[in-house]
C-alpha positions in Angstrom: -33.3 70.2 -5.4 -34.7 69.9 -1.9 -35.4 66.5 -0.5 -39.0 65.4 -0.1 -38.1 62.9 2.6 -35.0 62.1 4.7 -34.6 58.9 6.7 -31.5 57.7 8.4 -30.5 54.0 8.7 -27.5 52.4 10.4 -25.1 50.0 8.5 -24.7 46.7 10.3 -21.5 44.8 10.7 -22.4 42.8 7.6 -22.9 45.9 5.6 -26.7 45.7 5.6 -29.1 48.6 5.8 -32.8 48.6 6.8 -34.8 50.5 4.2 -37.3 52.5 6.2 -41.0 51.7 5.5 -41.7 55.2 4.2 -38.9 54.8 1.6 -40.1 51.4 0.6 -43.6 52.7 0.2 -42.4 55.7 -1.8 -40.5 53.4 -4.2 -43.3 50.8 -4.3 -41.0 48.1 -2.8 -42.0 45.0 -1.0 -40.3 41.9 0.3 -37.7 40.7 -2.2 -37.8 44.0 -4.0 -34.5 45.1 -5.6 -32.9 48.5 -5.6 -30.1 50.1 -7.6 -27.7 52.6 -6.0 -26.2 55.5 -8.0 -23.2 57.6 -6.9 -22.5 60.8 -8.7 -19.2 62.7 -9.0 -19.9 64.6 -5.7 -20.4 61.2 -3.9 -24.2 61.8 -3.6 -26.0 58.6 -3.5 -29.5 57.9 -5.0 -31.5 54.8 -4.8 -34.1 53.5 -7.4 -36.4 50.6 -7.6 -34.8 48.1 -9.9 -37.1 46.8 -12.5 -36.2 43.2 -13.3 -36.4 42.7 -17.0 -33.8 39.9 -17.2 -34.8 36.3 -16.5 -32.7 34.3 -14.1 -30.9 31.7 -16.3 -30.6 29.2 -13.4 -34.3 29.4 -12.5 -35.3 29.3 -16.2 -33.1 26.2 -16.7 -34.7 24.5 -13.7 -38.2 25.3 -14.8 -37.5 24.1 -18.3 -36.2 20.8 -16.8 -39.3 20.4 -14.6 -41.6 21.1 -17.6 -39.8 18.6 -19.8 -39.8 16.0 -17.1 -43.5 16.4 -16.4 -44.2 16.0 -20.2 -42.0 12.9 -20.5 -43.2 11.3 -17.2 -46.7 12.5 -16.4 -46.9 9.6 -13.8 -44.5 11.6 -11.7 -47.0 14.4 -11.2 -49.2 13.3 -8.3 -51.3 15.0 -5.8 -50.1 15.5 -2.3 -50.6 12.6 0.0 -53.6 12.9 2.3 -51.5 13.1 5.4 -49.4 16.0 4.0 -52.6 17.8 2.9 -54.1 17.4 6.4 -50.9 18.6 8.1 -50.7 21.7 5.9 -54.4 22.5 6.7 -53.7 22.1 10.4 -50.7 24.4 10.3 -52.5 27.1 8.4 -55.9 26.8 10.1 -57.4 30.3 10.7 -54.6 32.1 8.8 -55.6 34.9 6.5 -52.9 35.8 4.0 -53.1 38.5 1.4 -50.0 38.3 -0.8 -50.7 41.8 -2.2 -50.8 43.4 1.3 -47.9 45.8 2.0 -45.3 44.8 4.5 -45.7 46.6 7.8 -42.6 47.8 9.6 -38.9 47.9 8.7 -37.4 45.0 6.6 -33.7 44.3 6.6 -32.4 43.5 3.1 
């Protein structure tokens, strides 16, 4: 089967590879996206977008702990202090962030 796209990346000293933007776009990958590598008997490698269907047990345990603690101790749940809110507003003043916007350029993962 002929390739629809060929892109070349270099492996770093740490064994990392930059996934080219066109490949990320073709796979629908963004920052933090996961990929699976498959190697066949002829040593041909393919890459697929990894669909995460398993929950992370560490994160799940932590979120359960937080939820239970907030139920037991609602007094612990407080709004940010005014000074911290003001500082966050100063640091982000004029920033426009679209979390659904695609990442532009190469990303090393």
